[in-house]
N, C-alpha and C positions, 0 to 999 in steps of 0.2 A: 290685333289678336284674331287668330283663326278659330272659328267655331265649328264643332262637329257634334253629331249625336253620339257616335261611337268612335273613340280613338284607340287603335290597337298599337301597343308599344312592343315592337319586335317584328322584324321582317323575315324571320325564319319560317320553317314549315308550319309550325303551330299558329303563328300570327296570320300568315297568308291563308291558311285553311279557314280560320274564322272569318276573315274578310270575304272569302269566296262563299262561305256558308250563309253570310248575311247579304249577299249581293242583290237579292231580290226584295230586300226589306225597303221600307220607305225612308230609311234614315241616311243621313250624310255620314259616310264612313271614310276614314283615312288610316294609313299605317305609318307610324313613325319608326324608322329603322336607324339604329345608331351607326351602322356601317356605311361607309361612303359608297357611291355608285361604282360598280366595277370591282368591288372587293372580292378576294379569292373565295371560291366555293368551299363549303364545309365538306371535308373528305370523309367524315365519319359514316359508318355503315349503320343502317336502320333495319331491324327485323320488323316486317309488316305482317300482322296477322290477317287471316282470311276476313275477319270482320272489318279491318282497316281497308282492305281492298274494296269491300262493298261501299264504304263511305267515300273513298276516293273516286269510285265510279259515279256516285251521286253528284260529286263535285265536278265531274267531267274531265278529270286529269289522268285517269288510270292508263288510258291508251298511250299517252305521251311518255310513260315511265319505262316500260319494258324491263321490269325487274327480273331477278333470277328466282324461279319457284323452288319451294321446299316441299317435296312430296313425302319425305320420311324424316322423322326425328329419332335418333338413336341416343338413349340416355343410359349411362352406366356410372359406376363408381370405381375408382382405382383401388386395386389390391383386395377386391372382394367379389363375391358372387352377387348375382342379381343385375338384371338389365331389363329395359323395356323399349319397345319400338312403337311409335305412332305413325300410321300411314294414312294419307289423304283418302285413299279408296275406301277406307272403313267408314268415312263420314260423308261420302257423296259430294266432295268438293274437289276442284282441280288441283289445289295445293293447300297444305296446312298454313303456309305463310309464304312470304317473299322477302327478298333482300334487295335494297337499293341504297344508294348514298344519299345523305341529307342534302347535298348539293343538287343532285338530279331532281329530287322531290321538290326542293325550293324553286328550281328553275321552271318545272312544270306548273306549279301553283302560281308562281309569279307571272308567267305568260297568261294564265287564265284570269288572274286579277287585273292585269293591264287591259285585257280584252273587254272586261266589264267596266272599265273606266274608273276603277277605284285608285285614288292617288297613293303612291308609296313614297314617302318623304325620306330619301336617303340622306345620310349624314346628319341625322337629327337625334342625338342622344338625349333622353329624358333624365333630368336630374332631380326633379321634385314634383310631388303631387299634393295638392291642397284641396281635399274634398269639401264641398259646401252643401247646403240644403238642396240646391237645384242642379249643380254641376261641379266639375272638378277643374281647378286651375292647374295647368301643366306647364312647368318651366323646363326649358331645354338649354343645352350648352352650345348652341350654334353661334357662329360668328355674328349672325344677324340679331341674336338675342330673341329668337322666335318664342312665342308663348301661345298656348292653345287653351281652349275652353271646350269641355265635352261633357255630355250628360252621363256617359259611361266610359271608363278607361279600363281596357282589358290588357293586363300586363302579361306578355308572353315572351319575355326576353330575359336571358341570364339565369344563373342559378341562385338559389336562395341564400341569403346571408344567414350565418349561424346565430345572429343576435335576435332578440325579441321574444317575449313571453309566449307568443303563438307559434313559435318555431320549435319543432321536435327534431332531434338529431341523433345519429348513431354512427360512430366511427368503426368500420369493420376491420381496421388495421390490414387492409388489402390494397394493392395497386393492380391496375389492368394494363397489360401490354397489348397494343393493337398493331396489327400488320396484315398484309395479304400473303398467303403461302400457296405456292403452286404444287398440287399433288402429282405424284408419279402415275396415278391411275385416274380414270374419269370420275367426276364427282357424282353424277347420276342423281342429282336432286336431294342428296342426303345431308342433313345437318346433324352435328354431333355435340352432345353435352356430356362432359366427363367431370364428375365430382371428385375432387382430391381434398386432402386434409387442409391444404393451404387455400382452397377456393376452386370454383368451377373453371373449366377450360372449354370454350365453345368454338366450334368451327361452323361458319355459315357460308353456304355456297354463293359465290359472287362471280358470275361469268364462268371462267375456267379455273378460278382460284377459290380458296377459302378465305373469308374474313376471320381472322383469329382474334378472340378475346381471351387472353391468358391471364387469369387471376392468380395472384401469389402474394406472399408477404413482402413488405418493402425491402428487406435485406436480400431476398431472393431476386426481386426485380433488379436490384443493382447488379447482381451476378449475371442475370440473363441478358441485360443490356450490354454487358462487357464482352459477351461471346460474339464470335464471328457468325455469319449466316449459317454455315454448315453445322457448326456446333449447336447453335440454337435449334435448328430444324431437327437435329438428332434428339435433343431434349424434348421437343414438341412431340415427335414420334413416340418417344418412350412414355409420354403421358397417356397414350392410347395403346400401350402394350405392343407397339410395332405394327398395329393393324393398318396404320396410315403412314406413308412415307412421302417426303416432300423434296422438290428439286430446287426451289428458289423462294426468296422472301423479299418483301419490300422493307425499308427501314422501320424499326419498331418505335412506337410512341408510347408514352407512359401517362396514366391518369390515376390519381388517388380515388378510392371508392368510399362512399358513405351513404347513409340515408338522411335526407333532410326533407321535411314537408311542413306545410302550413296546416295546422289543425282546422282552421276555418279559411277556405280559399276565397272568401268574399269579404269586402269591407264596405265602407260608405261609398256608393257609386263606383266601386272598384272590384274587379275580379282578377284572380291570378290563374294562369294556365301553364301547362307544360312544365319546364324546369323551374319556372317562377313559382309554381304551386307545389311540386314535389320532384325531388331528384332521387331516383331509385337505383339500386344495384342492377347491373346489366343482366344478371342471371334470368333466363327464360324470356328475355327481350320484351319486357312489359312496358317500358317507359313511354315510348312514342304512341303505342297503341292506346294506353290509358289516356294520354293527352288528347288524342283525336276523338275518343269517345266523349271526353269532357267538352271539347269544342262543339261537336255535333249536338250534344244535349243542351248546351248554352244557347246555340242558335235556335233550336226548336222552342225553348222557353221564350226567347225574345220575339220570335215570329208569331207567337200565339195571340196576336191582337193587342199586346201591351202598347200603350201610347208613349211610355217613358222607359227606355231600355235600361236606365240606371236605377229604377225604383227598387226600394228595399224588398217589396213583395216579389218582384221578378227574381232578384238575386237569391233570396231565401228559398224560393221554389227550386232554383237551379241547385243550390247546395244540398237540399234535401233529396233531390232526385239522384244526385251523384254520390251520396254518402256511402251506400252499400258497396258499389263497385270500387270506389276509391279506397275505402278501408280494406276491401278484399285484395286489391292489387298490391297495396303497401304491405299488408300482412303476409301475402303469398311469397313475395320476393324476399322479404326480411326473414321469414321462417325458413325458406330454402337455404339461405346463406348460413344462418345460425345452426341449422340441423346438420348440414353437410360439411361445413368448413371446420372440422375438428378431427382429432385422432382418438376420440373416446372409443374403446373396443366394444362396449355395449351398444353404443349408437351405431357403430360400424356394421354390426350384425343386423341391427334393427333396420338400417337403411337398405341393406341387401335384401332383407325379407320384404320390405315395402316395395322395392323395385320389382321383385319377383311377383308379388301380389298384383301389381299393376299389369304385368304381362299376362298373368293367368286369369284375371278377373275382369272381363271386358267392360262391365258397367262402371267400374272405378276408373279404368283407363279412359273411357269415353268422357267421364266427368272432367278429368284433367285436360283432355284435348279440347273440349268445348270451352272450358275456362280460359285456356290460352288463346282460342280463336275469337271469343266473343266477350270476355269479361265475366264478372260475377253474376250478371243476370242473363248470360248467354243470349245476348240479342244479336240480330233482330229476331 
């Protein structure tokens, strides 16, 4: 049986970030990754807030990323008045956020973890956790029948199961179509968020193309997937009232959307992070940014001189420290989806007035921008 002080389950960006954040601690750390060595990289696109950049700089991996900066965010709703623009120059930052693939980020973090000598155990799917008074017995499904013992297990792999009394869920009756679309005119660092009655449509600058997150009802997703590229790009352009036109697109992929989160992201000698703790709607790109704030906060709590990383006191301190930001991010994304994804005429006019107010009242606009860059507590 292999013994560790901290075993991180999941070798994606969240798990690797935690391993790197704890690299200078006195504990024996290992990462158990279910994927085999050499598995294909995750092609999904991540929106990285300015606060996330600061954390990745602290972890020493930012320079290896070279993501696409977002200097302006244009927010509007289809079929109505009201829009607002957020600009990086208004907040004294080089960019409001950045766009990178999950695979690129995992590669940069993985290289840094390897350089620090932290073992990543590829092809090690964890099947069961048995927490005890002093440690957790970890069962795996490897051919060798490996088992582990750790004082703390951090679960940072996979989405949340819909079962369990501590799990809250909401089905948005929406699917997201994901692809890259090449525009006919230069991107110039602008991201677009267009709210429609069927869900938001986001365009995130990614190199010379836009990463498209096209939210719609399941029946419409069927129709959009059946279109050829030219017809789909015409529909996409129409969502933005013809302001943007496109020349090419990569194959579209489809994902159902919902809200799932653990009310309590800690258990006995166990903590859940990333999609294992909460799966959010992609509107406003909050998911990974919240996860990385959780990772950094957990590492700070554990580094503050505690001799037992899995102690109930340390985990309760972490949960209390993250409660405000976590509730805020979940409520913010859930509220946006529910407020904007409908065709109620009264709400339609109210939304237009709200977007206009954001544009005309700088303190309110600044509050929203800071919230998106740094979370509920606008750190650091």
